[in-house]
C-alpha positions as CSV (number, residue, x, y, z in Angstrom):
1,M,242.4,33.1,-11.0
2,Q,242.1,29.3,-11.5
3,I,240.2,27.4,-14.3
4,S,236.4,26.9,-12.9
5,R,235.2,25.0,-16.6
6,L,236.3,23.0,-19.1
7,K,234.5,22.0,-22.1
8,I,236.0,19.2,-24.4
9,S,234.3,17.8,-28.2
10,N,236.2,15.6,-30.2
11,F,239.1,15.3,-28.4
12,R,241.0,11.6,-27.9
13,S,238.4,9.5,-26.4
14,I,236.3,12.5,-25.0
15,K,233.0,13.1,-28.0
16,E,231.5,15.6,-25.3
17,A,232.6,16.4,-21.6
18,D,231.5,19.2,-19.6
19,I,233.9,19.6,-16.0
20,Q,233.7,21.7,-13.7
21,F,236.8,22.7,-11.3
22,G,237.6,23.8,-8.1
23,A,240.6,24.3,-6.7
24,V,241.6,20.8,-5.8
25,T,240.4,18.6,-8.2
26,V,240.7,14.5,-8.1
27,L,240.1,12.4,-11.7
28,I,239.6,8.7,-10.8
29,G,238.9,5.8,-13.2
30,T,240.0,3.1,-14.9
31,N,243.3,2.9,-17.5
32,N,242.2,4.2,-20.6
33,A,239.2,6.3,-19.6
34,G,240.3,9.6,-20.5
35,K,241.5,11.1,-17.2
36,S,245.3,11.9,-18.9
37,A,243.1,13.4,-22.4
38,I,241.2,15.9,-19.6
39,L,245.2,16.9,-18.2
40,E,246.7,16.8,-21.6
41,A,243.5,18.9,-23.3
42,I,244.6,21.5,-20.3
43,R,248.5,21.3,-20.8
44,I,247.3,22.1,-25.4
45,A,245.3,24.9,-24.5
46,L,247.3,26.7,-21.6
47,T,251.2,26.4,-22.9
48,R,250.5,27.1,-26.6
49,R,250.8,30.6,-28.4
50,W,248.5,32.4,-30.7
51,G,248.8,30.7,-34.6
52,Q,251.7,28.0,-34.3
53,R,251.5,25.8,-36.8
54,G,251.0,22.0,-36.5
55,T,251.5,22.2,-32.7
56,G,249.5,20.9,-29.6
57,F,247.4,18.9,-32.1
58,T,248.3,15.4,-34.0
59,E,245.5,13.3,-36.1
60,Y,246.1,10.8,-32.9
61,D,243.8,13.5,-31.0
62,V,241.0,14.2,-32.9
63,H,238.0,11.6,-31.4
64,L,237.1,8.2,-33.8
65,C,234.4,6.4,-33.6
66,D,232.3,3.9,-35.7
67,G,230.6,7.1,-37.4
68,R,233.9,9.0,-37.9
69,P,236.9,7.3,-39.0
70,D,239.0,9.8,-40.7
71,P,240.1,12.4,-38.8
72,K,240.0,14.8,-41.2
73,V,236.4,14.5,-41.5
74,G,234.0,15.8,-39.2
75,D,233.8,18.6,-36.6
76,P,236.9,19.8,-35.1
77,V,238.5,19.7,-31.6
78,V,237.2,22.3,-29.1
79,I,238.6,22.9,-26.1
80,E,237.1,25.7,-23.6
81,V,238.4,27.1,-20.9
82,E,236.3,29.2,-18.3
83,L,237.8,30.8,-15.5
84,Q,235.6,32.7,-13.4
85,E,235.5,34.9,-9.8
86,A,234.1,33.4,-7.0
87,A,233.2,36.9,-6.0
88,A,233.5,40.4,-7.1
89,D,237.3,41.4,-7.0
90,E,238.5,38.2,-6.2
91,W,241.0,38.8,-9.3
92,P,243.7,41.4,-8.5
93,E,243.4,44.9,-10.1
94,D,246.1,44.7,-12.3
95,L,245.0,41.2,-13.4
96,H,241.7,43.5,-14.1
97,G,243.3,45.8,-15.9
98,E,246.0,43.7,-17.9
99,L,243.5,41.6,-19.3
100,E,240.3,44.1,-19.4
101,D,239.4,43.4,-23.2
102,I,239.2,39.9,-22.8
103,I,237.1,39.9,-19.5
104,Q,233.2,39.7,-19.2
105,L,231.5,41.3,-16.0
106,D,228.2,40.3,-14.5
107,P,226.0,43.7,-14.5
108,V,224.5,42.6,-11.4
109,T,227.5,40.7,-9.2
110,G,230.0,42.4,-10.7
111,R,232.1,39.1,-11.1
112,A,234.6,38.7,-13.8
113,S,234.8,35.6,-16.0
114,I,237.3,35.0,-19.3
115,I,236.1,32.6,-21.8
116,M,239.1,30.5,-24.3
117,R,238.3,28.5,-26.7
118,V,241.1,26.1,-28.8
119,S,239.8,24.6,-31.6
120,C,241.8,22.6,-34.2
121,S,240.8,20.9,-37.5
122,W,242.0,19.7,-41.0
123,D,242.8,22.3,-43.2
124,P,243.0,21.0,-47.0
125,V,244.8,24.1,-48.2
126,E,247.6,23.7,-45.6
127,E,247.2,19.9,-45.5
128,S,247.9,20.0,-41.6
129,F,245.4,20.4,-38.6
130,V,245.6,23.3,-38.1
131,P,244.9,25.3,-34.5
132,R,243.5,27.8,-33.3
133,W,242.9,30.1,-29.9
134,E,240.3,32.6,-29.3
135,F,238.6,34.8,-26.0
136,L,235.0,34.4,-26.5
137,N,232.0,37.0,-25.3
138,V,229.5,35.6,-23.4
139,D,227.2,33.9,-26.3
140,R,230.6,32.1,-27.3
141,N,231.1,34.6,-30.2
142,P,234.8,35.4,-30.8
143,L,235.7,38.4,-29.5
144,A,236.5,41.0,-32.3
145,G,238.8,44.7,-31.8
146,R,240.9,44.7,-28.9
147,G,239.3,41.3,-27.5
148,A,241.0,39.8,-31.0
149,R,244.3,41.3,-30.3
150,A,247.7,38.2,-30.5
151,V,248.9,39.9,-27.1
152,N,245.9,39.1,-25.2
153,L,246.8,35.5,-25.2
154,Q,250.6,36.4,-24.2
155,E,249.2,38.1,-21.1
156,F,246.6,35.7,-20.6
157,F,249.2,32.8,-20.8
158,Q,251.5,35.2,-17.9
159,F,248.3,35.0,-15.3
160,L,247.6,31.5,-15.6
161,P,251.1,29.3,-16.3
162,V,250.8,25.3,-16.5
163,F,253.1,22.6,-15.5
164,Y,253.2,18.8,-16.2
165,L,254.0,16.2,-13.9
166,E,253.6,12.9,-15.7
167,A,252.7,9.9,-13.5
168,L,256.4,8.4,-14.7
169,R,258.4,11.0,-12.7
170,D,262.4,10.7,-12.9
171,A,264.3,12.3,-10.0
172,S,267.1,12.6,-12.3
173,D,265.8,14.4,-15.0
174,E,263.7,16.5,-12.8
175,F,266.5,17.8,-11.0
176,S,268.7,18.1,-13.8
177,S,269.9,21.9,-15.1
178,R,267.5,21.4,-18.1
179,S,264.6,20.6,-16.1
180,Q,261.3,22.8,-16.0
181,F,261.9,23.5,-12.7
182,W,265.5,22.7,-10.6
183,G,267.0,24.3,-13.8
184,K,265.1,27.9,-13.9
185,L,265.4,28.0,-10.2
186,L,269.2,27.5,-10.4
187,R,269.8,30.2,-13.0
188,T,268.0,32.4,-10.5
189,V,270.9,32.2,-8.4
190,Q,272.9,35.4,-8.2
191,I,276.5,35.2,-6.6
192,P,278.2,38.4,-5.9
193,E,281.0,39.5,-8.3
194,P,283.4,39.8,-6.3
195,L,283.1,35.9,-4.4
196,E,282.6,34.3,-7.8
197,Q,285.9,35.7,-8.4
198,K,287.4,34.9,-5.6
199,S,286.1,31.2,-6.0
200,K,287.4,30.8,-9.7
201,R,290.8,32.0,-8.3
202,I,290.3,29.1,-5.4
203,F,288.9,26.5,-7.8
204,D,291.9,27.2,-10.4
205,L,294.7,26.6,-7.6
206,L,293.1,23.5,-6.3
207,N,292.8,22.6,-9.7
208,R,296.7,23.0,-10.7
209,R,297.7,21.4,-7.1
210,L,295.5,18.3,-8.0
211,L,297.1,17.6,-11.4
212,D,300.8,18.0,-9.8
213,A,300.0,15.7,-7.5
214,D,300.4,12.7,-9.9
215,P,302.1,12.2,-12.7
216,L,299.6,10.5,-14.5
217,L,297.4,12.9,-14.2
218,A,299.8,15.9,-15.7
219,N,301.1,13.0,-18.6
220,L,297.0,12.9,-19.7
221,A,296.6,16.6,-19.6
222,S,299.7,17.1,-21.8
223,G,298.7,14.2,-24.2
224,L,295.3,16.4,-24.7
225,S,297.9,18.9,-26.2
226,D,297.6,17.1,-29.5
227,I,294.0,17.7,-30.2
228,S,295.3,21.2,-31.8
229,R,298.1,19.5,-33.5
230,V,294.6,17.8,-35.8
231,A,292.2,20.3,-35.5
232,A,294.9,23.1,-36.8
233,T,294.5,26.7,-36.8
234,D,297.0,29.6,-37.3
235,V,297.2,30.0,-33.7
236,P,298.0,26.7,-31.9
237,G,295.4,25.8,-29.6
238,Q,295.9,24.3,-25.9
239,A,294.1,21.2,-24.0
240,D,294.0,20.6,-20.2
241,L,292.8,18.4,-17.5
242,R,289.6,20.2,-15.8
243,L,289.1,18.4,-12.0
244,L,287.2,20.9,-10.5
245,P,284.1,22.8,-12.1
246,L,285.3,26.1,-14.4
247,N,282.9,28.6,-13.2
248,T,280.3,29.4,-10.4
249,W,277.1,28.2,-12.9
250,D,279.7,24.3,-13.4
251,I,279.0,24.5,-9.6
252,L,275.6,25.4,-9.7
253,S,274.3,23.0,-12.6
254,K,275.7,20.2,-11.1
255,A,274.1,20.6,-7.2
256,E,271.7,18.0,-5.6
257,V,269.9,17.4,-3.1
258,I,271.1,14.9,-0.7
259,Y,268.6,13.4,2.0
260,Q,269.0,11.5,5.4
261,T,266.1,9.1,6.0
262,E,266.5,9.5,9.6
263,G,268.7,10.3,12.4
264,G,272.3,8.7,12.4
265,K,271.8,7.4,8.4
266,P,273.7,8.6,6.0
267,W,273.1,11.4,3.8
268,L,273.0,10.0,0.3
269,P,272.0,11.8,-3.1
270,L,268.1,12.1,-3.9
271,A,269.0,9.2,-6.8
272,R,270.1,6.9,-4.6
273,H,267.1,6.8,-2.6
274,G,263.5,4.6,-3.0
275,Q,261.4,5.8,-6.1
276,G,258.9,7.0,-3.5
277,V,261.1,9.8,-2.2
278,Q,261.9,10.6,-5.4
279,S,258.6,11.2,-6.7
280,L,257.6,13.1,-3.9
281,S,260.5,15.4,-4.1
282,V,259.9,16.4,-7.6
283,M,256.2,17.6,-6.1
284,F,257.9,19.5,-3.5
285,L,260.3,21.0,-6.1
286,F,257.6,22.4,-7.7
287,K,256.0,24.3,-4.5
288,A,259.7,25.5,-3.9
289,F,259.7,26.9,-7.8
290,V,256.2,28.3,-7.2
291,E,257.0,29.6,-3.6
292,L,260.1,31.2,-5.1
293,I,260.3,32.4,-8.4
294,L,256.9,32.0,-10.2
295,S,256.4,35.6,-9.9
296,D,259.8,36.7,-11.5
297,L,259.1,34.3,-14.7
298,Y,255.8,34.8,-15.1
299,R,253.6,37.9,-13.1
300,P,253.2,38.9,-9.2
301,E,249.4,38.0,-9.7
302,S,250.3,34.5,-11.4
303,T,248.5,31.3,-10.6
304,A,250.3,28.1,-11.4
305,V,248.3,25.1,-12.5
306,L,249.5,21.9,-11.8
307,A,248.1,18.8,-13.7
308,L,249.6,16.0,-12.0
309,E,249.6,12.5,-12.6
310,E,249.4,9.3,-9.8
311,P,250.8,11.7,-6.8
312,E,250.5,8.2,-5.2
313,T,253.1,6.2,-7.2
314,H,255.6,4.2,-4.9
315,L,254.0,5.4,-1.6
316,H,252.7,2.3,0.7
317,P,249.2,2.8,2.3
318,Q,250.0,4.9,4.9
319,A,252.2,7.5,3.0
320,A,249.4,7.7,0.6
321,R,246.5,8.6,2.8
322,S,248.6,11.7,4.3
323,L,249.7,12.7,1.1
324,W,245.8,14.7,0.5
325,R,246.7,17.0,2.9
326,H,250.1,17.9,1.1
327,I,248.6,18.1,-2.2
328,T,245.7,20.3,-1.1
329,E,249.0,22.6,0.2
330,L,251.0,22.9,-3.0
331,P,250.6,26.3,-4.3
332,G,248.3,27.3,-7.1
333,Q,245.2,25.1,-8.2
334,K,245.4,21.4,-8.6
335,I,244.5,18.8,-11.1
336,V,245.2,15.1,-10.2
337,T,244.5,11.9,-11.7
338,T,245.3,8.4,-9.1
339,H,244.5,4.8,-8.8
340,S,245.1,5.0,-5.0
341,P,241.7,3.8,-2.6
342,Y,244.2,4.9,0.0
343,F,244.9,8.6,-1.5
344,L,241.2,8.7,-2.0
345,Q,240.2,8.4,1.5
346,H,240.5,11.9,2.6
347,V,239.4,13.9,-0.5
348,P,236.4,15.5,-0.4
349,F,233.4,14.2,-2.3
350,R,233.1,17.4,-3.9
351,D,236.6,17.3,-5.1
352,I,236.0,13.9,-7.1
353,R,235.5,13.5,-10.3
354,V,234.7,10.4,-11.9
355,V,235.7,9.5,-15.4
356,R,234.7,6.3,-17.5
357,V,234.9,5.3,-20.8
358,E,231.4,4.1,-22.6
359,A,230.0,3.4,-26.0
360,N,229.9,6.8,-27.1
361,G,233.4,8.1,-25.2
362,T,234.4,9.1,-21.9
363,T,232.1,10.5,-19.7
364,V,232.8,12.6,-16.4
365,S,230.2,12.6,-13.2
366,S,230.9,14.8,-10.1
367,L,228.6,16.1,-7.3
368,P,228.3,19.9,-8.1
369,R,226.9,22.3,-6.0
370,Q,225.3,24.1,-9.3
371,F,223.6,23.4,-12.2
372,R,223.7,25.2,-15.0
373,A,221.5,25.8,-18.5
374,T,222.8,28.2,-21.5
375,V,219.4,30.2,-21.9
376,P,219.6,33.8,-22.7
377,H,218.5,36.3,-19.8
378,V,214.5,37.3,-20.2
379,P,212.9,39.8,-17.7
380,Q,210.1,37.2,-17.0
381,I,212.4,35.3,-15.3
382,D,213.2,38.1,-12.8
383,A,210.0,37.3,-10.7
384,I,210.8,33.3,-10.6
385,I,214.6,34.4,-9.5
386,A,213.2,36.7,-6.5
387,G,210.7,34.5,-5.5
388,S,213.1,31.3,-5.5
389,A,214.7,32.0,-2.1
390,G,218.3,31.9,-3.7
391,L,217.7,28.5,-5.5
392,I,217.6,29.7,-8.8
393,T,219.9,32.9,-10.2
394,Y,221.0,34.5,-13.5
395,D,225.0,34.7,-14.4
396,R,225.2,37.5,-17.2
397,S,229.4,37.1,-17.4
398,L,228.3,33.6,-19.2
399,N,224.4,34.1,-20.0
400,E,223.8,30.8,-17.6
401,L,221.0,30.2,-15.4
402,V,222.5,28.8,-12.7
403,L,220.1,26.2,-10.1
404,S,222.1,25.7,-6.3
405,G,219.5,22.6,-5.6
406,A,217.1,20.6,-6.9
407,L,214.7,22.5,-8.8
408,P,210.9,22.5,-8.1
409,Q,208.5,21.1,-10.6
410,N,206.1,24.0,-10.2
411,Q,209.9,26.6,-11.0
412,Y,210.5,24.6,-13.6
413,R,207.2,24.9,-15.1
414,D,207.3,28.9,-14.8
415,L,210.7,28.7,-16.7
416,L,209.4,26.8,-19.2
417,I,206.1,28.9,-19.7
418,A,208.5,32.4,-19.1
419,Y,210.4,31.2,-22.6
420,G,207.5,30.1,-24.2
421,G,206.8,31.8,-27.9
422,R,210.4,32.7,-29.4
423,P,212.1,31.4,-32.2
424,D,214.8,29.0,-30.2
425,T,212.0,28.6,-27.5
426,Q,212.7,24.5,-28.6
427,T,216.4,24.8,-27.8
428,I,215.8,26.3,-24.3
429,H,213.4,24.4,-23.4
430,A,215.6,21.3,-24.3
431,A,218.6,22.9,-22.1
432,L,216.4,24.0,-19.3
433,R,215.1,19.8,-19.1
434,K,218.5,18.8,-18.7
435,A,219.5,20.9,-16.0
436,S,216.6,20.5,-14.1
437,D,216.9,16.6,-14.8
438,A,220.5,16.9,-13.6
439,S,219.8,19.0,-10.4
440,Q,217.5,16.2,-9.6
441,E,220.4,14.0,-8.3
442,F,221.8,17.4,-5.9
443,I,223.2,15.9,-3.0
444,S,223.1,18.8,0.1
445,D,226.4,19.2,2.1
446,A,225.2,18.2,5.0
447,E,224.3,14.8,3.4
448,L,227.8,14.7,2.2
449,E,228.8,15.3,5.7
450,Q,227.3,12.5,7.2
451,L,229.3,10.7,4.6
452,E,232.8,11.8,5.4
453,T,232.3,11.1,9.0
454,F,230.8,7.8,8.5
455,A,232.1,6.2,5.6
456,R,235.8,7.3,5.2
457,R,236.9,3.3,5.6
458,I,235.0,2.6,2.9
459,R,235.5,5.6,0.6
460,G,238.6,4.7,-1.8
461,E,236.4,0.9,-2.4
462,I,233.4,1.9,-3.4
463,F,234.8,4.6,-6.0
464,F,237.0,2.5,-7.3
465,A,234.2,-0.6,-8.0
466,R,232.1,-0.9,-11.1
467,R,228.7,-1.6,-8.9
468,W,227.8,-1.6,-5.4
469,L,225.5,-3.9,-3.6
470,L,223.5,-2.3,0.0
471,V,222.9,-4.0,2.2
472,E,221.8,-3.6,5.9
473,G,224.9,-4.5,8.5
474,P,228.0,-6.5,9.0
475,S,226.1,-10.1,8.6
476,D,224.8,-9.6,5.5
477,Y,228.1,-8.3,4.5
478,H,229.7,-11.5,5.5
479,L,227.2,-13.6,3.9
480,V,226.3,-11.9,0.9
481,H,230.4,-12.6,-0.4
482,G,230.1,-16.2,0.5
483,I,226.9,-17.0,-1.4
484,A,228.2,-15.3,-4.4
485,K,232.1,-17.1,-4.9
486,G,229.6,-20.3,-4.3
487,L,227.1,-19.0,-7.3
488,G,230.6,-18.8,-9.3
489,Y,230.1,-14.8,-9.3
490,D,232.8,-13.5,-7.2
491,L,232.2,-10.0,-6.1
492,D,235.9,-8.6,-6.0
493,E,236.7,-10.1,-9.0
494,H,233.5,-8.7,-10.8
495,G,234.2,-5.2,-9.3
496,V,231.3,-4.9,-6.8
497,A,231.4,-3.2,-3.7
498,V,229.3,-4.1,-1.1
499,I,228.1,-1.4,1.6
500,D,226.7,-2.5,5.1
501,F,224.9,1.0,5.3
502,Q,224.0,1.3,8.9
503,N,227.8,1.5,9.4
504,N,228.4,4.2,6.8
505,G,225.5,6.7,6.8
506,S,221.9,5.9,5.7
507,P,221.2,4.3,2.6
508,E,219.0,6.9,0.7
509,I,222.3,8.8,0.4
510,F,224.2,5.9,-1.4
511,A,221.6,5.6,-3.4
512,V,221.5,9.1,-4.5
513,L,225.0,8.8,-4.8
514,A,225.2,6.0,-6.8
515,R,222.8,7.7,-9.3
516,A,224.6,10.9,-9.4
517,L,227.8,9.4,-10.3
518,G,226.8,6.4,-12.4
519,Y,227.6,3.2,-10.2
520,P,224.8,1.0,-11.2
521,W,223.4,0.0,-7.7
522,L,221.3,-2.9,-5.7
523,A,220.0,-3.2,-2.6
524,V,218.9,-6.0,-0.1
525,V,216.9,-5.1,3.1
526,D,215.2,-7.0,5.9
527,G,211.7,-7.4,5.4
528,D,210.8,-6.1,8.7
529,A,209.6,-2.1,9.4
530,A,213.0,-1.1,9.3
531,G,214.1,-2.4,5.8
532,L,210.8,-1.4,4.8
533,G,211.7,1.9,5.9
534,Y,214.7,2.1,3.6
535,I,213.2,1.3,0.7
536,A,210.7,4.3,1.7
537,R,213.5,6.8,2.3
538,I,215.2,5.8,-1.0
539,T,211.9,6.1,-2.8
540,A,211.4,9.3,-1.4
541,R,214.6,10.7,-3.5
542,K,212.9,10.6,-6.8
543,F,213.0,7.4,-7.8
544,S,211.1,5.6,-10.0
545,A,208.8,2.6,-9.1
546,A,210.1,0.3,-11.9
547,E,213.7,1.5,-10.7
548,M,212.4,0.4,-7.3
549,A,211.1,-2.7,-8.2
550,R,214.4,-3.3,-10.3
551,R,216.9,-2.0,-7.9
552,T,215.8,-3.0,-4.3
553,F,215.1,-7.1,-3.3
554,S,213.8,-7.3,0.4
555,L,213.8,-10.1,2.9
556,P,210.0,-11.8,2.7
557,V,209.8,-13.5,6.5
558,G,211.2,-10.3,8.3
559,Y,215.4,-10.0,9.7
560,L,218.0,-12.1,8.7
561,E,218.1,-14.7,11.2
562,Q,214.2,-15.4,10.8
563,Q,214.4,-15.7,7.0
564,L,217.8,-18.3,7.6
565,I,215.4,-20.0,9.7
566,A,212.4,-19.9,7.5
567,D,214.5,-21.5,5.2
568,G,215.0,-24.4,7.1
569,L,218.7,-23.7,7.9
570,Q,218.9,-24.6,11.4
571,N,221.1,-27.5,11.2
572,E,224.2,-25.2,9.9
573,L,223.5,-22.5,12.2
574,K,223.4,-25.2,15.1
575,A,226.3,-26.3,14.2
576,I,228.1,-23.2,14.1
577,L,227.0,-21.8,17.5
578,V,228.5,-25.8,19.0
579,S,231.7,-24.9,17.0
580,F,232.2,-21.9,18.9
581,G,231.4,-23.5,22.5
582,N,227.7,-23.4,23.0
583,A,226.8,-26.9,23.5
584,E,223.1,-26.2,24.4
585,A,222.5,-24.7,20.7
586,A,222.3,-28.1,19.8
587,K,218.6,-28.3,21.1
588,F,217.3,-24.8,20.7
589,D,214.4,-24.5,19.6
590,D,214.0,-21.6,17.0
591,A,213.5,-19.1,19.3
592,S,216.2,-19.6,20.9
593,L,217.5,-20.2,18.1
594,I,217.4,-16.8,16.9
595,A,218.5,-15.2,19.7
596,A,221.8,-16.9,20.3
597,L,222.8,-15.9,16.8
598,E,221.4,-12.1,17.3
599,N,224.1,-12.1,20.1
600,D,227.1,-12.6,17.5
601,K,225.6,-11.8,14.0
602,S,229.0,-10.8,12.8
603,G,230.5,-14.4,13.9
604,Y,228.0,-16.2,12.5
605,A,227.5,-14.9,9.4
606,A,231.0,-14.8,8.7
607,V,231.3,-19.0,9.4
608,L,228.2,-19.2,7.0
609,G,229.7,-16.9,4.3
610,K,232.8,-19.2,4.3
611,Q,230.8,-22.4,4.1
612,C,229.0,-21.0,1.4
613,A,231.8,-20.5,-0.7
614,E,232.7,-23.7,-0.5
615,N,229.6,-25.5,-1.1
616,P,227.7,-24.4,-4.0
617,A,224.8,-26.6,-2.9
618,L,224.9,-24.4,0.2
619,A,225.2,-21.1,-1.5
620,Q,222.1,-22.2,-3.4
621,R,219.9,-22.8,-0.6
622,M,220.5,-19.2,0.9
623,P,217.5,-16.7,1.1
624,A,216.4,-15.9,-2.6
625,A,216.6,-12.2,-2.3
626,F,220.4,-12.9,-1.7
627,R,220.5,-15.1,-4.5
628,N,218.0,-12.4,-7.2
629,A,220.2,-9.8,-6.2
630,I,223.6,-11.7,-7.0
631,S,222.1,-13.1,-10.3
632,A,221.0,-9.1,-11.0
633,L,224.1,-8.0,-10.0
634,R,225.6,-9.3,-13.9
635,G,225.5,-6.6,-16.4
636,L,223.9,-4.5,-14.5
637,T,223.6,-1.3,-15.2
C-alpha cells in the first residue's frame, strides 16, 4: 500500500497542490520553494492520532497571503492522502479485512482505494488550532457509522508507517539507543537467559579485578561511598565504581558501527568517518530497520514511507550519481528532495516533481501518464469511453474521469454534451476543461525514452535552470554563451540552460517538456530547410501561432556560417582559422571560408564566443536572432 496522490490546501507556502506519487518520487526546486512543506504535510497527516488536540499544526503552518494576513481567519488547512491499488487485489487479503470499513471499491475494476483527510482550523472556543482526521467516501464526504470509528485510524497507521530523515542527519543521534531506528533494533535483540547470566558473572569478576589492579581506582570507589552519608536513609546505601557494563542491555545500548574504508586501513567508529559516509549509513540503517523488524513493530503487510531530504548531502559527484540506484533499492515508498544535478541524472522523468514558489504560493509540475477530472458517472459517457480505445476510463472508486493521453477535441465535445442540462453542468464543464487542457501537454513513454537516451548528460542542469534556450548544435551553444556575456547577460548567472537539441533529442520534445514542467523557453534555429522544419515540428505540438512568434527566432540568411558571413564577420573568422594554423584562410573567398568553418564548427565557434564575451562591440555585430533571443530571455515567462 502506497500513497498515490496528495492534495494540499492552505498549508505553509502551498495554497493549492495536487501531487501524484509513485514508488519513488523526487522533488526538486529552489530553497524555500515548498519541498519540505510537502514532506511535512505527509509526516503530519500520517503520524498523528485521531482526536489529539494541539498537535501536528501550529499557526505557522497556515498559508498566509495578502488576502489572509491572520492565520485564524479563512479556510482551514486541508491535507488529503489517497491510496489506490494499481490492480485489483494488489493489497494483501489481511489488509482488506482490517481496513474494510474505510476501503472504497471500484465496482467495475475491483480496485480498492482509501482517502484520508486531515484538516485544521482555529477554534475560538478551544482557543487553539484544532486538527481533525477522517476517512472519506468517493464523493469526498466523511464516512459515517463504522467508517468513522477511531480504531480505523489506528489500524491504518499500522499499515503505513512514515519515517522522516532530515537533511541535517547526525549519525551520532541516529545510532543512539534513543533513535527511531537503531534504538528499536537494539531493543529487539534477545539474549538467551543462560548466556546473559554467564556474561554478568564474567563482567562482575573482570570489573573487580580491574579495580584491584590500581589502588587509585579502589580508593576512588571507597570515596564515593560517602554518598550514603549525605543521602541518609534507614538502611545505609553503598557506592561502587563500574568500569564495565552492568548488564547486557548496557552492552547493547553502547553498540556502535565500525567501518574500514579500504583493506589495510584501520577500523574506526562511524562518527570518526566523513560526513558523507555518516549520511549514507543512516539511509542503510533505515533499510536494515525495515527489513528486520518493521513487520514486528507494525504489521507483516506494512509498507514503510520514507521522507528523505537531500540524500546526496556531503557526497562527491560520482557517488551522488550512483546514489539513485541505492535509493530505489531501499524498501517501501520513497519521497525524496534533492539539490544535486548529479543525483538527478538517473532519475526517470516521470518520477520528477518540479516545485516552485510563485506569486500565489507553491506550484508543483510533473509529467503524469494520466489526467483526472472529478465528475459524477452518468450513463451517457459509457459509449464515449468504449469508443476511446482505452484513452478514457472512469474510476468509480474515486468518482473521476481518467485521461491516459491527449484528449481529442471531438471527444472533449462529446463529454461536454454528455454532461449538459444538469444543475452542476458549469462545475463539471470546468473540471473537464481543466483536465482536457492539461492532457494536451502529455508526453508519451516513447518520447521520454528518447530523452532518457540522449539527454542524460544535461538532465541535471536543465531541471535546475530557470529558463531554457534551445539551439541546434554545439557551435550555437558556444557562441550564444559568449554573445550573452558580451551583452551583459551571463546565462549561467541568470539560470538559463542552453540546450543543443541536435545532440540530445528533438526540439519539439524539449518545447513540450518545458511547457509541461513550467520552464519558460525560447529557440533559435537556422533559416534553412532544416531549421524551418524544426519550427514546424514544434508548432505541430499544439503551440499557437502567437506563442511560436514569441518563442522562436530563426537566422534569415540560412545556416550559422552563412549568416556570419552575411553579417560581415569575414575578417574575424579568417583570423581564427589562421590562428588554427590555416595560413591560406586569409585569402579565402566567402564560399571557401564557409566550407573551412564547417569543417571545425565547434572549434571556431568556441573562439568566436570567447572573443564576444571579452568584446561587447563584437557581440553587438553577432546575428540579430541570437541577440534578440538573449534580450527576450530577460524576465521571460
